[in-house]
KEMI-869793 format. One line per 8 residues: number of its first residue (from 1); for each residue x, y, z of C-alpha. Coordinates in pm, 1 decimal. Layout:
KEMI-869793
NUM> X Y Z; ...
end
This chain:
KEMI-869793
1> 11017.2 11311.6 10187.4; 10782.1 11128.8 10033.5; 10481.0 10948.2 10196.7; 10261.7 10687.4 10112.5; 9934.8 10623.9 10325.9; 9828.4 10270.0 10273.0; 9493.3 10278.5 10494.2; 9320.1 10603.3 10488.9
9> 8963.4 10705.7 10466.5; 8957.9 11019.8 10271.8; 8539.4 11008.7 10172.6; 8553.3 11120.3 10563.2; 8803.9 11386.7 10521.6; 8784.4 11738.6 10356.0; 8944.6 11889.3 10051.2; 9166.7 12125.2 10322.7
17> 9271.2 11766.0 10438.2; 9442.1 11684.2 10089.9; 9600.1 12006.5 10108.0; 9792.5 11979.6 10383.3; 9924.1 11613.4 10317.3; 10004.0 11731.3 10018.9; 10230.1 11933.4 10162.4; 10339.8 11724.1 10464.9
25> 10489.3 11493.8 10133.6; 10177.4 11253.3 10093.8; 10189.3 11165.0 9745.0; 9992.2 10859.7 9751.3; 9671.0 10689.1 9928.2; 9480.9 10365.0 9942.9; 9163.9 10383.9 10082.4; 8942.2 10093.8 10186.1
33> 8633.9 10031.2 10131.7; 8460.0 10046.7 10512.5; 8153.0 10098.8 10755.8; 8116.4 10489.1 10705.2; 7921.3 10497.3 11057.4; 7539.8 10466.2 10958.5; 7388.1 10134.0 10856.2; 7359.5 10056.2 10506.8
41> 7024.1 9927.7 10426.8; 7077.7 9777.7 10060.7; 7341.6 9661.8 9776.6; 7277.7 9989.9 9605.6; 7403.2 10236.7 9859.3; 7756.0 10037.0 9836.5; 7736.1 10046.2 9447.0; 7735.5 10406.9 9475.1
49> 8000.6 10428.4 9773.5; 8250.8 10165.9 9497.4; 8194.1 10394.8 9228.6; 8292.8 10745.5 9412.3; 8608.6 10551.5 9560.5; 8691.2 10442.5 9222.2; 8587.2 10835.4 9045.9; 8538.2 11120.0 9286.7
57> 8819.2 11055.2 9522.0; 9088.3 10992.3 9284.0; 9006.1 11316.3 9112.3; 8972.5 11543.3 9475.4; 9303.3 11368.7 9520.5; 9426.5 11414.8 9195.7; 9414.5 11868.8 9221.7; 9646.6 11812.0 9528.1
65> 9893.3 11577.8 9330.3; 9830.2 11317.1 9498.4; 9766.8 10942.1 9344.8; 9448.9 10749.5 9500.1; 9368.2 10419.4 9460.1; 9107.9 10185.5 9689.0; 9042.6 9844.4 9798.0; 8700.3 9702.8 9780.3
73> 8509.3 9501.6 9938.8; 8192.6 9405.9 10230.5; 8342.8 9534.1 10540.4; 8311.5 9252.0 10918.4; 8088.6 9488.0 11033.4; 7872.1 9489.7 10762.6; 7922.2 9123.1 10675.3; 7652.5 9034.7 10957.2
81> 7380.1 9184.5 10791.9; 7118.2 9000.3 10581.7; 7044.7 9311.2 10386.7; 7376.6 9354.2 10299.7; 7528.3 9028.8 10225.4; 7436.5 9063.3 9872.7; 7741.0 9300.8 9856.3; 7902.8 8986.0 9767.7
89> 7727.0 8943.2 9462.9; 7834.6 9291.5 9342.3; 8212.7 9268.2 9399.0; 8357.0 9059.6 9112.1; 8231.2 9355.5 8840.6; 8450.4 9609.2 9081.6; 8730.9 9354.9 9092.6; 8830.6 9425.3 8716.9
97> 8853.7 9781.6 8770.5; 9132.4 9967.8 8735.7; 9257.8 10162.3 9092.9; 9117.1 9877.1 9301.3; 9479.4 9721.2 9407.2; 9324.3 9486.4 9685.1; 8985.7 9317.5 9808.0; 8965.2 9463.0 10164.3
105> 8915.1 9545.3 10400.9; 8806.7 9217.5 10480.5; 8836.1 9026.8 10836.4; 8655.4 9068.9 11196.1; 8486.0 9264.7 11386.4; 8320.7 9024.9 11602.1; 8409.9 8723.6 11465.9; 8041.4 8541.4 11397.3
113> 7997.4 8288.4 11180.5; 7896.4 8558.5 10931.7; 8164.1 8725.0 10939.9; 8383.0 8343.8 10888.1; 8182.2 8337.9 10567.5; 8262.7 8674.2 10451.2; 8590.4 8626.8 10465.3; 8687.4 8284.6 10274.4
121> 8470.2 8413.8 10045.7; 8627.1 8760.2 10018.0; 8978.2 8572.5 10040.8; 8888.5 8325.5 9764.4; 8781.8 8626.7 9525.1; 9089.7 8792.0 9589.6; 9289.3 8478.6 9449.0; 9047.8 8455.3 9143.4
129> 9115.5 8795.4 9095.3; 9520.6 8813.6 9130.3; 9469.8 9051.2 9396.5; 9649.2 9138.9 9739.8; 9424.3 9097.4 10066.7; 9378.3 9368.8 10341.6; 9298.4 9235.6 10657.1; 9114.4 9435.8 10925.3
137> 9210.5 9292.3 11302.9; 8915.3 9282.6 11539.6; 8980.9 9644.9 11832.1; 8858.2 9390.7 12061.2; 9028.7 9056.6 12153.4; 9271.9 9149.4 11908.2; 9496.3 8857.4 11955.1; 9261.6 8564.2 11930.9
145> 9133.4 8738.1 11661.1; 9480.0 8776.5 11493.5; 9516.3 8388.6 11481.5; 9233.0 8330.0 11336.2; 9261.8 8600.5 11088.4; 9570.1 8367.5 11004.0; 9429.5 8044.3 11014.6; 9134.2 8125.9 10750.4
153> 9424.5 8333.3 10513.3; 9615.1 7983.1 10560.7; 9308.1 7784.4 10496.7; 9254.7 7960.4 10194.2; 9559.2 7911.9 10004.2; 9639.1 8280.3 9926.9; 9990.0 8350.9 9999.1; 10112.1 8517.0 10271.8
161> 10286.9 8766.4 10123.2; 9972.0 8876.5 9974.5; 9831.0 8926.2 10274.5; 9824.2 9258.5 10449.8; 9704.9 9257.0 10845.8; 9610.7 9569.8 10958.2; 9535.0 9772.4 11318.9; 9861.3 9569.2 11478.5
169> 10012.6 9645.3 11833.2; 10271.5 9531.7 12000.2; 10097.4 9213.0 12121.1; 10048.5 9076.2 11744.0; 10322.4 9185.9 11576.7; 10504.3 8877.7 11624.2; 10275.6 8606.9 11511.4; 10180.0 8793.7 11188.1
177> 10569.2 8880.8 11114.4; 10608.1 8477.3 11207.2; 10305.7 8406.2 10962.3; 10527.8 8571.9 10643.2; 10228.0 8822.9 10576.8; 10273.0 9152.8 10566.3; 10266.4 9418.6 10899.9; 10024.3 9729.7 10903.1
185> 10017.7 9990.9 11186.5; 9780.0 10233.1 11237.9; 9884.3 10531.9 11411.3; 9602.7 10777.3 11608.5; 9612.2 11043.4 11879.2; 9464.9 10843.0 12173.2; 9362.1 10474.5 12084.1; 9551.9 10228.2 11814.1
193> 9905.2 10328.5 11819.2; 10120.8 10640.2 11907.1; 10418.3 10784.3 11679.5; 10666.2 10669.0 11986.5; 10545.4 10283.3 12025.6; 10577.2 10240.9 11692.0; 10886.6 10360.4 11658.3; 10957.7 10080.3 11953.6
201> 10798.9 9754.4 11738.6; 11076.5 9940.8 11435.3; 11307.8 9873.7 11716.6; 11240.9 9574.8 11771.4; 11157.6 9398.9 11473.0; 11318.3 9632.4 11173.2; 11118.9 9787.4 10857.7; 11088.7 9488.0 10662.1
209> 10706.2 9434.6 10544.1; 10585.5 9693.5 10747.5; 10329.4 9958.1 10669.9; 10252.8 10263.1 10857.8; 9961.2 10437.4 10774.2; 9673.6 10715.4 10972.2; 9339.4 10529.8 10917.0; 9232.4 10857.7 10923.9
217> 8808.6 10855.5 10907.1; 8510.1 11066.4 11102.8; 8633.3 10977.9 11417.4; 8910.3 11166.8 11619.3; 9213.6 11061.5 11400.4; 9502.4 11248.1 11193.4; 9562.5 11216.2 10878.5; 9988.0 11374.9 10919.0
225> 10015.4 11102.3 11217.3; 10237.3 10924.6 10909.6; 10455.6 11217.4 10875.9; 10501.1 11245.6 11301.2; 10625.2 10889.1 11284.1; 10863.4 10915.6 10984.2; 11007.1 11228.4 11200.3; 11016.8 11058.6 11498.3
233> 11181.1 10727.2 11336.7; 11424.9 11027.5 11232.5; 11489.3 11128.4 11572.3; 11490.8 10813.2 11685.6; 11836.3 10715.8 11470.8; 11679.4 10522.8 11172.3; 11823.8 10689.6 10852.4; 11647.1 10832.6 10548.1
241> 11654.2 10520.6 10344.5; 11483.2 10319.6 10686.2; 11183.2 10563.0 10673.4; 11179.7 10590.0 10290.3; 11129.9 10172.8 10312.1; 10864.7 10185.7 10563.6; 10667.3 10524.3 10444.1; 10720.2 10455.9 10014.7
249> 10907.4 10167.0 9929.3; 10669.2 9894.3 10133.7; 10371.4 9990.6 10046.6; 10458.6 10028.2 9662.4; 10579.4 9656.6 9657.1; 10274.3 9509.8 9854.2; 10015.8 9696.4 9673.8; 10242.5 9691.2 9361.6
257> 10135.0 9292.8 9346.7; 9834.9 9424.2 9163.8; 9976.2 9549.5 8879.9; 9740.2 9852.6 8903.7; 9907.0 10064.1 9123.8; 9989.3 10415.8 8924.5; 10207.3 10640.6 9035.4; 10282.3 10888.3 8779.8
265> 10377.5 11218.1 8879.5; 10382.2 11107.1 9244.4; 10673.7 11270.5 9321.3; 10643.3 11573.1 9177.2; 10539.9 11892.6 9373.5; 10234.4 11994.7 9458.5; 10060.1 12120.6 9190.6; 9919.3 12519.0 9233.9
273> 9569.0 12473.3 9313.7; 9354.1 12712.5 9143.8; 9024.6 12547.5 9270.2; 8731.4 12327.3 9068.6; 8380.6 12457.1 9007.5; 8250.5 12172.2 9113.4; 8411.2 12190.4 9470.5; 8286.0 12556.1 9497.0
281> 7988.9 12438.1 9424.3; 7923.3 12604.0 9010.4; 7801.0 12383.6 8758.7
end
């Protein structure tokens, strides 16, 4: 079984997580730029973070045969902080870099006017740089936030097939499916979606344009819940082709629209890990 986790925050995870993921069949990941928990106070801290997403994390992932790509954006939560707004002016220089396969995470946290402006501006950047868009839907008032997301995306002129609307649930999947956008689901130990709930959604709506991710970060999360969802699909009677479509082919098709998705070697067995002088603390 091969797995492409299309939304995971490996900056927050350990090297042991990479080892476990590789052993579980994870061969590719996309890491969206997001809020780190501690408020950032100037654009320079974002530049350092973006550089790490495009340099250090692909190196760490590569030690275990995992292909790492990133999406770059000013996240919705920090779009409300006037100290962070100048990050929008930094984005064009990063959106042209290899390894950046979408603009994201963009969208809504609290649905403020500041978030409206940042969302619209970054959708325009996605169009300008010919990139797909990865959209975060709010955890509070999700149905209203999802409807607003779809309205703003439609107003921007970006084709719906180049928009992935993430963190969906049973209340929001239908309107996103009808819009023509791609549908993302985050599988969490206690919140968001669970493997059994995800299986029921797939039974009802089918595997077309569906991406399943772990969204693993610094909170209570599990980077192997993609594998657990794949197993739950098989136990529920889905065949191996359906599982491969959801866990591999769909994210490849969506992020492949960037023209920058490099999966060379992703189907190869995990390399023997001999360690790294950097990871061991050596020079």
